[in-house]
TIKOL-301482 format. One line per field, with one value per residue: residue number from 1; residue in three letters; x, z, y of N, C-alpha, C, CB in turn. Coordinates in nm, 2 decimals. Glycine has a CB too. Layout:
N
n NUM_...
res ALA_...
n.X X_...
n.Z Z_...
n.Y Y_...
ca.X X_...
ca.Z Z_...
ca.Y Y_...
c.X X_...
c.Z Z_...
c.Y Y_...
cb.X X_...
cb.Z Z_...
cb.Y Y_...
This chain:
228
n 1_2_3_4_5_6_7_8_9_10_11_12_13_14_15_16_17_18_19_20_21_22_23_24_25_26_27_28_29_30_31_32_33_34_35_36_37_38_39_40_41_42_43_44_45_46_47_48_49_50_51_52_53_54_55_56_57_58_59_60_61_62_63_64_65_66_67_68_69_70_71_72_73_74_75_76_77_78_79_80_81_82_83_84_85_86_87_88_89_90_91_92_93_94_95_96_97_98_99_100_101_102_103_104_105_106_107_108_109_110_111_112_113_114_115_116_117_118_119_120_121_122_123_124_125_126_127_128_129_130_131_132_133_134_135_136_137_138_139_140_141_142_143_144_145_146_147_148_149_150_151_152_153_154_155_156_157_158_159_160_161_162_163_164_165_166_167_168_169_170_171_172_173_174_175_176_177_178_179_180_181_182_183_184_185_186_187_188_189_190_191_192_193_194_195_196_197_198_199_200_201_202_203_204_205_206_207_208_209_210_211_212_213_214_215_216_217_218_219_220_221_222_223_224_225_226_227_228
res MET_TRP_SER_LYS_GLU_PHE_LEU_LEU_ASP_CYS_LEU_LEU_LYS_ILE_GLY_ALA_SER_ILE_LEU_CYS_GLY_PHE_ILE_LEU_GLY_LEU_GLU_ARG_LYS_SER_ARG_ASN_GLN_THR_VAL_GLY_ILE_ARG_THR_LEU_ILE_LEU_ILE_SER_VAL_SER_SER_THR_MET_LEU_SER_ILE_LEU_SER_SER_TYR_MET_SER_SER_TYR_THR_ASP_GLY_ASN_GLY_ASN_PHE_ILE_THR_GLY_ASP_PRO_THR_ARG_ILE_ALA_ALA_GLY_ALA_ILE_SER_GLY_ILE_GLY_PHE_LEU_GLY_GLY_GLY_ALA_ILE_MET_ARG_GLN_GLY_LEU_ASN_ILE_LYS_GLY_LEU_THR_SER_ALA_ALA_ILE_ILE_TRP_THR_ALA_SER_THR_LEU_GLY_LEU_CYS_ILE_GLY_ALA_GLY_LEU_TYR_ILE_GLN_SER_ALA_ILE_VAL_LEU_ILE_CYS_VAL_VAL_VAL_LEU_LEU_ILE_VAL_LEU_GLU_LYS_VAL_GLU_PHE_ARG_LEU_PHE_PRO_ALA_ASN_ARG_SER_LYS_THR_LEU_HIS_LEU_VAL_PHE_GLU_ASN_ASP_ASN_VAL_ASP_MET_VAL_ASN_VAL_LYS_LYS_CYS_ILE_GLN_GLU_SER_GLY_PHE_ARG_VAL_ALA_ASP_VAL_ASN_LEU_SER_ARG_VAL_MET_ALA_ALA_HIS_GLN_ILE_ILE_LEU_HIS_TYR_SER_VAL_LYS_ALA_PRO_PRO_GLU_ASP_ASP_PHE_THR_GLU_LEU_ILE_SER_LYS_LEU_ASN_THR_LEU_GLY_ALA_LEU_THR_GLU_PHE_SER_ILE_THR_ASP
n.X 5.22_5.29_5.61_5.81_5.98_5.85_5.61_5.71_5.83_5.61_5.47_5.66_5.64_5.38_5.38_5.56_5.41_5.19_5.32_5.40_5.15_5.05_5.23_5.19_4.92_4.91_5.04_4.86_4.63_4.73_4.71_4.44_4.30_4.07_4.13_4.25_4.43_4.35_4.24_4.46_4.63_4.48_4.47_4.75_4.82_4.64_4.73_4.98_4.92_4.80_5.02_5.18_5.00_5.00_5.26_5.28_5.08_5.20_5.38_5.24_5.15_5.00_4.80_4.97_5.22_5.32_5.44_5.23_5.26_5.22_5.13_5.29_5.25_4.99_4.78_4.89_4.88_4.60_4.54_4.66_4.51_4.26_4.28_4.24_3.98_3.94_4.11_3.98_3.76_3.86_3.90_3.75_3.53_3.52_3.34_3.51_3.74_3.96_3.99_4.19_4.36_4.63_4.59_4.47_4.69_4.86_4.72_4.76_5.04_5.05_4.94_5.13_5.36_5.28_5.26_5.52_5.65_5.53_5.66_5.90_6.08_6.22_6.41_6.41_6.14_6.14_6.31_6.16_5.93_6.04_6.14_5.89_5.74_5.91_5.93_5.66_5.62_5.83_5.79_5.54_5.58_5.75_5.59_5.40_5.54_5.62_5.38_5.17_4.90_4.66_4.40_4.11_3.88_3.59_3.56_3.34_3.23_3.06_3.01_2.88_2.92_2.97_3.22_3.45_3.80_3.92_4.18_4.31_4.16_4.21_4.48_4.49_4.37_4.55_4.78_4.70_4.76_4.62_4.58_4.48_4.28_4.07_3.81_3.48_3.24_2.97_2.73_2.49_2.29_2.08_2.10_2.35_2.56_2.84_2.93_3.15_3.31_3.56_3.77_3.98_4.29_4.32_4.49_4.59_4.49_4.20_4.10_3.98_3.96_4.13_4.16_3.90_3.88_4.07_3.96_3.73_3.81_3.85_3.61_3.25_3.20_2.96_2.90_3.06_3.21_3.35_3.36_3.35
n.Z 10.37_10.56_10.66_10.59_10.80_11.01_11.03_11.09_11.34_11.49_11.48_11.62_11.88_11.94_11.95_12.16_12.37_12.38_12.47_12.73_12.85_12.84_13.00_13.25_13.29_13.29_13.53_13.71_13.66_13.74_14.01_14.05_14.02_13.95_13.74_13.42_13.15_12.89_12.96_13.06_12.84_12.66_12.79_12.80_12.52_12.43_12.57_12.46_12.20_12.24_12.33_12.09_11.92_12.05_12.02_11.74_11.68_11.78_11.60_11.37_11.03_10.82_10.53_10.36_10.43_10.65_10.99_11.26_11.58_11.90_12.23_12.35_12.58_12.67_12.59_12.71_12.98_13.01_12.97_13.19_13.40_13.34_13.37_13.63_13.67_13.58_13.75_13.99_13.96_13.99_14.26_14.53_14.80_15.03_15.28_15.57_15.44_15.20_14.86_14.56_14.54_14.47_14.20_14.09_14.11_13.93_13.69_13.66_13.63_13.39_13.21_13.23_13.14_12.87_12.77_12.80_12.63_12.39_12.37_12.30_12.49_12.53_12.66_12.93_12.99_12.97_13.18_13.40_13.38_13.42_13.69_13.82_13.79_13.91_14.17_14.25_14.27_14.45_14.68_14.76_14.88_15.08_15.23_15.31_15.48_15.68_15.76_15.81_15.90_15.76_15.69_15.76_16.01_16.19_16.49_16.65_16.96_17.18_17.51_17.74_18.01_18.27_18.38_18.24_18.16_18.04_17.97_17.90_17.69_17.49_17.47_17.36_17.12_16.99_16.98_16.78_16.55_16.50_16.51_16.75_16.75_16.88_17.12_17.21_17.46_17.59_17.84_17.93_18.18_18.29_18.13_18.18_18.00_17.81_17.56_17.31_17.09_16.87_16.70_16.45_16.28_16.05_15.98_15.67_15.66_15.65_15.81_16.12_16.32_16.52_16.68_16.77_16.93_17.13_17.25_17.35_17.56_17.75_17.84_17.82_17.51_17.28_17.05_16.75_16.52_16.22_16.05_15.77
n.Y 11.11_10.82_10.70_10.41_10.34_10.47_10.32_10.06_10.11_10.17_9.93_9.77_9.89_9.84_9.57_9.52_9.64_9.47_9.23_9.32_9.37_9.11_8.95_9.08_9.03_8.76_8.71_8.81_8.64_8.40_8.41_8.41_8.65_8.93_9.10_9.04_8.88_8.98_9.22_9.37_9.37_9.52_9.77_9.83_9.83_10.03_10.25_10.28_10.34_10.59_10.73_10.72_10.86_11.11_11.19_11.20_11.39_11.62_11.69_11.74_11.82_12.07_12.11_12.25_12.17_12.29_12.28_12.20_12.27_12.12_12.02_11.75_11.61_11.63_11.44_11.21_11.28_11.29_11.02_10.89_11.01_10.92_10.64_10.58_10.53_10.27_10.13_10.18_10.02_9.77_9.73_9.59_9.53_9.28_9.16_9.21_9.27_9.42_9.39_9.37_9.58_9.55_9.47_9.70_9.87_9.74_9.78_10.05_10.04_9.89_10.08_10.29_10.16_10.11_10.38_10.46_10.28_10.36_10.61_10.53_10.43_10.16_10.00_10.09_10.04_9.76_9.69_9.79_9.63_9.37_9.40_9.46_9.22_9.03_9.14_9.12_8.84_8.76_8.93_8.86_8.61_8.68_8.86_8.68_8.52_8.69_8.81_8.60_8.57_8.74_8.79_8.96_8.88_8.78_8.62_8.41_8.30_8.09_8.00_7.77_7.79_8.03_8.09_8.10_8.11_8.39_8.48_8.24_8.16_8.36_8.32_8.06_8.10_8.27_8.11_7.94_8.07_8.30_8.66_8.87_9.15_9.29_9.26_9.17_9.13_8.95_8.86_8.62_8.60_8.44_8.21_8.13_8.19_8.28_8.51_8.57_8.79_8.81_9.03_8.95_8.87_8.63_8.31_8.15_7.89_7.67_7.48_7.45_7.26_7.17_7.40_7.43_7.21_7.26_7.49_7.38_7.24_7.43_7.51_7.47_7.47_7.58_7.71_7.80_8.01_8.16_8.45_8.68
ca.X 5.22_5.38_5.73_5.82_6.04_5.75_5.52_5.78_5.85_5.47_5.45_5.75_5.59_5.25_5.41_5.62_5.31_5.11_5.40_5.40_5.02_5.03_5.30_5.13_4.79_4.94_5.07_4.73_4.54_4.79_4.66_4.29_4.25_3.97_4.20_4.31_4.53_4.29_4.22_4.59_4.68_4.40_4.52_4.89_4.82_4.57_4.82_5.09_4.86_4.78_5.15_5.21_4.92_5.04_5.39_5.25_5.01_5.28_5.46_5.15_5.16_4.88_4.80_5.08_5.35_5.37_5.42_5.14_5.31_5.13_5.18_5.28_5.22_4.85_4.71_4.94_4.83_4.46_4.54_4.70_4.40_4.14_4.31_4.20_3.84_3.96_4.17_3.87_3.67_3.93_3.90_3.63_3.52_3.46_3.33_3.60_3.87_3.96_4.06_4.21_4.45_4.75_4.55_4.46_4.82_4.91_4.65_4.84_5.17_5.03_4.92_5.25_5.45_5.23_5.29_5.67_5.68_5.49_5.76_6.03_6.17_6.21_6.50_6.35_6.01_6.17_6.36_6.05_5.85_6.11_6.14_5.76_5.70_6.00_5.88_5.53_5.64_5.91_5.74_5.42_5.63_5.81_5.48_5.33_5.63_5.63_5.25_5.09_4.76_4.63_4.26_4.03_3.77_3.52_3.55_3.23_3.23_2.96_3.04_2.76_2.95_3.01_3.34_3.56_3.92_3.94_4.32_4.35_4.09_4.28_4.61_4.46_4.34_4.68_4.86_4.65_4.80_4.54_4.62_4.36_4.28_3.98_3.72_3.36_3.19_2.83_2.70_2.35_2.29_1.98_2.14_2.49_2.64_2.94_2.94_3.27_3.33_3.70_3.82_4.11_4.36_4.32_4.58_4.53_4.43_4.06_4.06_4.00_3.92_4.22_4.13_3.77_3.91_4.14_3.87_3.63_3.87_3.85_3.47_3.15_3.18_2.84_2.89_3.19_3.19_3.44_3.30_3.42
ca.Z 10.38_10.66_10.61_10.63_10.93_11.11_11.05_11.16_11.47_11.55_11.50_11.73_12.00_11.97_11.99_12.30_12.47_12.40_12.55_12.86_12.91_12.85_13.12_13.37_13.30_13.33_13.67_13.79_13.65_13.82_14.15_14.05_14.04_13.86_13.62_13.35_13.04_12.79_13.01_13.07_12.71_12.60_12.86_12.76_12.38_12.41_12.62_12.36_12.08_12.28_12.33_11.95_11.87_12.11_11.96_11.60_11.66_11.82_11.48_11.26_10.93_10.75_10.38_10.29_10.48_10.77_11.11_11.37_11.70_12.01_12.36_12.34_12.71_12.71_12.58_12.81_13.11_13.02_12.99_13.33_13.48_13.31_13.41_13.77_13.68_13.57_13.88_14.10_13.93_14.03_14.40_14.59_14.94_15.07_15.42_15.64_15.36_15.07_14.75_14.43_14.54_14.38_14.06_14.05_14.09_13.80_13.58_13.65_13.57_13.24_13.13_13.23_13.04_12.74_12.74_12.79_12.50_12.28_12.36_12.26_12.60_12.53_12.77_13.06_13.01_13.00_13.32_13.50_13.37_13.49_13.83_13.87_13.80_14.01_14.31_14.28_14.30_14.57_14.79_14.81_14.97_15.20_15.31_15.37_15.59_15.79_15.81_15.77_15.93_15.69_15.65_15.87_16.03_16.32_16.55_16.74_17.05_17.29_17.61_17.83_18.15_18.28_18.45_18.14_18.18_17.92_17.93_17.84_17.56_17.40_17.44_17.28_16.98_16.94_16.95_16.66_16.44_16.49_16.58_16.81_16.75_16.97_17.17_17.27_17.55_17.65_17.93_17.95_18.32_18.31_18.07_18.22_17.88_17.78_17.42_17.27_16.95_16.85_16.57_16.44_16.15_16.04_15.90_15.55_15.68_15.66_15.90_16.26_16.41_16.64_16.76_16.84_17.03_17.24_17.32_17.42_17.69_17.84_17.88_17.73_17.38_17.21_16.91_16.69_16.38_16.17_15.93_15.72
ca.Y 10.96_10.77_10.63_10.27_10.34_10.50_10.20_9.95_10.16_10.16_9.78_9.73_9.95_9.77_9.43_9.53_9.67_9.34_9.14_9.37_9.34_8.96_8.91_9.13_8.96_8.62_8.71_8.83_8.53_8.29_8.43_8.41_8.78_8.97_9.16_8.93_8.90_9.06_9.36_9.44_9.39_9.63_9.89_9.86_9.87_10.16_10.36_10.29_10.41_10.73_10.79_10.74_10.97_11.23_11.23_11.23_11.52_11.73_11.74_11.73_11.92_12.10_12.07_12.32_12.12_12.37_12.21_12.25_12.23_12.10_11.97_11.60_11.55_11.65_11.31_11.12_11.32_11.25_10.88_10.86_11.05_10.83_10.50_10.57_10.47_10.12_10.09_10.18_9.90_9.64_9.73_9.53_9.50_9.14_9.15_9.31_9.27_9.50_9.31_9.43_9.70_9.52_9.46_9.83_9.92_9.68_9.85_10.18_10.00_9.86_10.20_10.36_10.09_10.14_10.52_10.46_10.21_10.45_10.71_10.47_10.39_10.02_9.94_10.13_9.96_9.62_9.69_9.81_9.51_9.26_9.43_9.45_9.08_8.97_9.18_9.06_8.70_8.75_9.00_8.78_8.51_8.75_8.91_8.57_8.47_8.79_8.83_8.49_8.60_8.87_8.80_9.01_8.79_8.79_8.49_8.41_8.19_8.08_7.91_7.75_7.82_8.17_8.11_8.07_8.19_8.47_8.48_8.12_8.16_8.44_8.26_7.95_8.16_8.33_7.99_7.88_8.15_8.42_8.78_8.93_9.30_9.35_9.16_9.22_9.02_8.97_8.75_8.59_8.55_8.33_8.08_8.11_8.19_8.39_8.52_8.64_8.83_8.86_9.08_8.88_8.84_8.48_8.25_8.10_7.76_7.67_7.38_7.49_7.15_7.17_7.52_7.40_7.11_7.32_7.58_7.30_7.20_7.54_7.53_7.40_7.55_7.53_7.77_7.85_8.06_8.26_8.51_8.80
c.X 5.32_5.50_5.73_5.88_5.94_5.65_5.58_5.80_5.72_5.44_5.53_5.69_5.46_5.28_5.47_5.51_5.22_5.19_5.39_5.26_5.00_5.10_5.24_4.99_4.81_4.97_4.95_4.64_4.60_4.75_4.51_4.24_4.15_4.03_4.27_4.40_4.47_4.28_4.35_4.65_4.61_4.45_4.66_4.89_4.75_4.66_4.93_5.04_4.84_4.91_5.20_5.13_4.96_5.17_5.36_5.18_5.09_5.36_5.37_5.16_5.03_4.90_4.91_5.22_5.40_5.34_5.32_5.19_5.20_5.20_5.17_5.25_5.07_4.77_4.76_4.89_4.68_4.45_4.56_4.58_4.28_4.16_4.26_4.06_3.85_4.02_4.07_3.78_3.73_3.93_3.76_3.64_3.45_3.46_3.42_3.73_3.85_4.05_4.08_4.30_4.57_4.71_4.53_4.59_4.89_4.84_4.72_4.97_5.16_5.02_5.05_5.35_5.41_5.27_5.44_5.71_5.65_5.59_5.89_6.13_6.16_6.29_6.44_6.22_6.04_6.23_6.25_5.96_5.91_6.11_6.00_5.72_5.78_5.95_5.75_5.54_5.72_5.85_5.61_5.47_5.69_5.70_5.41_5.41_5.62_5.49_5.15_4.94_4.72_4.49_4.18_3.90_3.71_3.50_3.45_3.23_3.12_2.99_2.92_2.79_3.01_3.14_3.46_3.67_3.95_4.08_4.36_4.28_4.17_4.42_4.59_4.44_4.47_4.78_4.82_4.68_4.72_4.61_4.50_4.38_4.19_3.88_3.60_3.29_3.05_2.80_2.54_2.34_2.20_2.03_2.29_2.58_2.73_2.95_3.05_3.27_3.47_3.71_3.96_4.17_4.38_4.43_4.51_4.46_4.28_4.01_4.09_3.95_4.00_4.19_4.00_3.80_3.97_4.04_3.76_3.68_3.87_3.71_3.37_3.12_3.06_2.83_3.03_3.17_3.30_3.38_3.38_3.35
c.Z 10.48_10.60_10.65_10.77_11.04_11.14_11.12_11.31_11.55_11.58_11.62_11.87_12.04_12.02_12.13_12.40_12.49_12.49_12.70_12.93_12.93_12.98_13.25_13.40_13.34_13.48_13.76_13.78_13.73_13.96_14.16_14.08_13.93_13.73_13.55_13.23_12.94_12.83_13.01_12.93_12.64_12.66_12.81_12.61_12.36_12.46_12.52_12.24_12.12_12.28_12.19_11.89_11.92_12.05_11.81_11.59_11.70_11.70_11.35_11.16_10.86_10.60_10.31_10.34_10.60_10.90_11.21_11.50_11.81_12.13_12.36_12.47_12.75_12.70_12.69_12.95_13.13_13.04_13.13_13.43_13.47_13.36_13.55_13.78_13.66_13.69_13.99_14.08_13.97_14.18_14.45_14.74_14.96_15.22_15.49_15.56_15.24_14.97_14.63_14.43_14.46_14.24_14.01_14.03_13.96_13.68_13.56_13.58_13.42_13.16_13.12_13.13_12.90_12.69_12.72_12.66_12.38_12.26_12.32_12.37_12.62_12.65_12.91_13.09_13.04_13.14_13.42_13.49_13.44_13.64_13.89_13.89_13.91_14.15_14.34_14.33_14.44_14.69_14.85_14.91_15.10_15.29_15.38_15.49_15.71_15.85_15.76_15.79_15.87_15.65_15.77_15.89_16.17_16.37_16.66_16.82_17.15_17.38_17.71_17.98_18.16_18.36_18.36_18.16_18.05_17.87_17.86_17.70_17.46_17.37_17.35_17.13_16.92_16.90_16.83_16.53_16.41_16.56_16.62_16.81_16.85_17.01_17.23_17.34_17.59_17.73_17.95_18.09_18.34_18.25_18.10_18.09_17.87_17.62_17.39_17.12_16.94_16.71_16.55_16.29_16.15_15.95_15.77_15.56_15.70_15.76_16.04_16.36_16.54_16.73_16.84_16.95_17.15_17.32_17.40_17.55_17.80_17.90_17.78_17.61_17.30_17.07_16.88_16.55_16.35_16.05_15.89_15.78
c.Y 10.91_10.69_10.49_10.25_10.37_10.39_10.09_9.99_10.14_10.01_9.73_9.77_9.87_9.63_9.42_9.55_9.54_9.25_9.19_9.34_9.19_8.91_8.95_9.06_8.82_8.61_8.72_8.71_8.41_8.30_8.45_8.55_8.82_9.02_9.05_8.97_9.00_9.21_9.44_9.46_9.51_9.77_9.93_9.91_10.01_10.27_10.38_10.37_10.56_10.80_10.82_10.86_11.10_11.28_11.27_11.36_11.64_11.78_11.72_11.84_11.95_12.07_12.14_12.28_12.20_12.28_12.28_12.20_12.21_12.04_11.82_11.53_11.55_11.51_11.21_11.15_11.28_11.10_10.83_10.90_10.95_10.69_10.48_10.50_10.31_10.06_10.08_10.06_9.77_9.62_9.69_9.51_9.37_9.13_9.26_9.33_9.35_9.42_9.39_9.55_9.68_9.52_9.61_9.90_9.87_9.74_9.98_10.15_9.97_9.98_10.28_10.29_10.11_10.28_10.53_10.39_10.30_10.57_10.66_10.43_10.24_9.96_9.97_10.06_9.82_9.60_9.70_9.68_9.39_9.28_9.41_9.30_9.01_9.01_9.13_8.92_8.69_8.81_8.93_8.68_8.57_8.80_8.79_8.51_8.56_8.81_8.72_8.51_8.74_8.88_8.85_8.93_8.83_8.65_8.50_8.29_8.20_7.97_7.90_7.77_7.96_8.20_8.07_8.17_8.26_8.48_8.36_8.11_8.24_8.38_8.14_7.99_8.20_8.21_7.92_7.96_8.28_8.54_8.86_9.08_9.36_9.23_9.23_9.10_9.06_8.84_8.74_8.53_8.43_8.20_8.05_8.10_8.31_8.39_8.61_8.67_8.89_8.91_9.03_8.89_8.69_8.43_8.19_7.97_7.77_7.56_7.42_7.39_7.15_7.28_7.49_7.31_7.17_7.41_7.50_7.25_7.31_7.57_7.46_7.49_7.49_7.60_7.82_7.89_8.16_8.32_8.64_8.92
cb.X 5.24_5.31_5.86_5.90_6.16_5.67_5.47_5.92_5.90_5.36_5.48_5.89_5.56_5.16_5.52_5.72_5.22_5.09_5.54_5.43_4.92_5.09_5.45_5.11_4.72_5.06_5.17_4.65_4.53_4.94_4.73_4.24_4.36_3.88_4.29_4.20_4.56_4.16_4.17_4.68_4.66_4.25_4.53_4.97_4.75_4.44_4.87_5.14_4.73_4.71_5.25_5.19_4.77_5.07_5.49_5.16_4.88_5.37_5.59_5.00_5.27_4.84_4.67_5.06_5.45_5.29_5.56_4.99_5.42_5.02_5.10_5.42_5.29_4.78_4.73_5.10_4.84_4.40_4.64_4.82_4.36_4.11_4.45_4.20_3.76_4.05_4.28_3.79_3.63_4.07_3.94_3.59_3.45_3.54_3.37_3.64_3.91_4.02_3.97_4.08_4.49_4.81_4.42_4.38_4.91_4.89_4.50_4.86_5.22_4.91_4.81_5.32_5.45_5.08_5.25_5.74_5.61_5.35_5.77_6.10_6.12_6.26_6.64_6.32_5.92_6.28_6.47_5.97_5.83_6.25_6.18_5.66_5.73_6.14_5.88_5.43_5.71_6.05_5.70_5.35_5.74_5.90_5.38_5.31_5.77_5.68_5.20_5.13_4.73_4.72_4.20_3.99_3.81_3.38_3.69_3.09_3.37_2.81_3.17_2.71_3.06_2.90_3.34_3.51_4.04_3.89_4.40_4.31_3.94_4.31_4.67_4.34_4.24_4.74_4.86_4.50_4.79_4.40_4.71_4.33_4.24_3.90_3.79_3.26_3.28_2.72_2.77_2.29_2.25_1.85_2.13_2.50_2.54_3.08_2.80_3.39_3.22_3.79_3.81_4.10_4.50_4.18_4.66_4.63_4.49_3.99_4.14_3.91_3.93_4.37_4.12_3.67_3.99_4.26_3.79_3.59_4.02_3.90_3.44_3.02_3.31_2.71_2.79_3.30_3.05_3.58_3.15_3.42
cb.Z 10.24_10.76_10.65_10.53_10.93_11.07_10.91_11.09_11.48_11.46_11.37_11.71_11.99_11.84_11.89_12.30_12.42_12.26_12.50_12.87_12.81_12.73_13.11_13.37_13.17_13.25_13.70_13.73_13.50_13.80_14.20_14.15_14.04_13.92_13.66_13.29_12.97_12.75_13.16_13.16_12.62_12.63_13.01_12.77_12.30_12.49_12.76_12.32_12.04_12.42_12.40_11.87_11.91_12.26_11.96_11.54_11.75_11.94_11.47_11.31_10.82_10.77_10.32_10.32_10.37_10.78_11.18_11.34_11.75_11.96_12.48_12.29_12.82_12.62_12.44_12.81_13.13_12.89_12.89_13.38_13.45_13.17_13.39_13.84_13.56_13.45_13.92_14.09_13.79_13.98_14.46_14.51_15.02_15.00_15.47_15.77_15.33_15.09_14.72_14.37_14.69_14.42_14.05_14.16_14.21_13.81_13.62_13.79_13.65_13.23_13.20_13.37_13.07_12.73_12.85_12.91_12.49_12.31_12.49_12.17_12.73_12.40_12.75_13.06_12.88_12.89_13.34_13.46_13.22_13.44_13.85_13.78_13.66_13.99_14.31_14.16_14.19_14.54_14.76_14.69_14.90_15.16_15.22_15.27_15.54_15.74_15.76_15.83_16.08_15.57_15.60_15.85_16.03_16.31_16.62_16.66_17.12_17.23_17.70_17.80_18.21_18.34_18.58_18.00_18.22_17.94_18.06_17.92_17.58_17.46_17.58_17.33_16.99_17.03_17.07_16.67_16.31_16.55_16.48_16.95_16.61_16.91_17.28_17.16_17.67_17.54_18.07_17.83_18.42_18.25_17.92_18.30_17.76_17.85_17.36_17.32_16.90_16.88_16.56_16.48_16.14_16.00_15.97_15.44_15.80_15.53_15.87_16.27_16.34_16.59_16.67_16.74_16.98_17.18_17.21_17.33_17.67_17.77_17.89_17.81_17.30_17.29_16.91_16.70_16.35_16.14_15.97_15.56
cb.Y 10.89_10.68_10.70_10.19_10.44_10.63_10.16_9.93_10.30_10.22_9.71_9.79_10.10_9.77_9.37_9.64_9.79_9.28_9.14_9.52_9.39_8.89_8.96_9.28_8.97_8.56_8.82_8.95_8.49_8.29_8.56_8.31_8.88_9.08_9.28_8.84_8.77_9.01_9.35_9.37_9.26_9.62_9.87_9.74_9.76_10.16_10.32_10.15_10.35_10.73_10.70_10.62_10.94_11.22_11.12_11.12_11.51_11.69_11.65_11.72_11.89_12.25_12.11_12.47_12.13_12.50_12.19_12.21_12.32_12.00_12.03_11.55_11.62_11.75_11.25_11.12_11.47_11.29_10.81_10.94_11.19_10.83_10.47_10.70_10.52_10.09_10.18_10.30_9.90_9.64_9.86_9.40_9.61_9.03_9.01_9.25_9.13_9.64_9.18_9.47_9.73_9.39_9.38_9.91_9.89_9.53_9.88_10.24_9.88_9.76_10.29_10.36_9.94_10.13_10.61_10.40_10.08_10.51_10.79_10.56_10.46_9.96_9.99_10.28_9.97_9.57_9.80_9.93_9.47_9.25_9.58_9.52_9.01_9.00_9.34_9.07_8.62_8.81_9.14_8.72_8.42_8.87_8.98_8.45_8.45_8.92_8.97_8.36_8.59_8.88_8.67_9.16_8.64_8.86_8.45_8.43_8.18_8.07_7.94_7.62_7.71_8.25_8.02_8.09_8.10_8.62_8.50_8.00_8.21_8.58_8.21_7.87_8.28_8.42_7.90_7.85_8.07_8.40_8.88_8.88_9.35_9.46_9.06_9.27_9.00_8.99_8.77_8.50_8.66_8.37_8.10_7.98_8.19_8.37_8.58_8.57_8.93_8.74_9.24_8.73_8.92_8.43_8.14_8.09_7.68_7.66_7.24_7.62_7.02_7.17_7.64_7.35_6.99_7.41_7.66_7.18_7.15_7.67_7.68_7.38_7.54_7.57_7.90_7.73_8.11_8.19_8.55_8.81
C-alpha cells in the first residue's frame, strides 16, 4: 500500500506540472499559436506521470516483498523519443514560410519539465520555466528589432514601359522595409512590358499603398501583388 508521503509527493508533482503546462500554453495562446493550454498541460502532466511510474517501477516489489530492480531511465527515454511526433504536428508550412518551430520546441520543453518534476527536481524546473518564459517574451522583441522583415514573400510587379530603371526599383523596395533576396525578370516585347518577380523578406505592415505610389513614379505600374 502506498504511504501518505508518497501520495502527497505525487500530488505536488502533478500540481507543479499542471502549472508549468498552463504557463507555457498561456504564452503560446497569447501569440495565436496552434499549440494551446490544454495540449501543453496534458504533455507536462503525462510526462510527470511517466517519470513517477519509471521511478516507482524501478523499486517495485513482488508478492514476497522482494525488490525487482529495473532501469528508471527507460520510460523517460521513450517519452522523449515519442514527443517528437507531437512536435512534428505543430510544424506547418504556409507558402514560403515555416510556422510552428517554436511551438514544437515548447512541446519538448513541457515534456522535459514534466519528467524533471516527476523526478523531484522542483527548483531546477522552476528556474528553467522562468528562464524559458522570459526569453520567449524578451527575445521576440529583440528579434523583431534586429530582423523586422522576417516573412518570406514574392513581390510581383508589371510595368507597361520597358525602360524602367531596375536599380531605382530595387532601391525603392528596400527603402520600404523589404530585404531583396533574388529577382527574376521577363520582358514582353510586343506589349512593351517588364515583369519582375522579387523574392523578399517582408516587414509586418500590411499597408503597401506608399510603396505602390513610389513605384508608380518610376514607370507605368499596372500590376502589384505580394504573395506567400
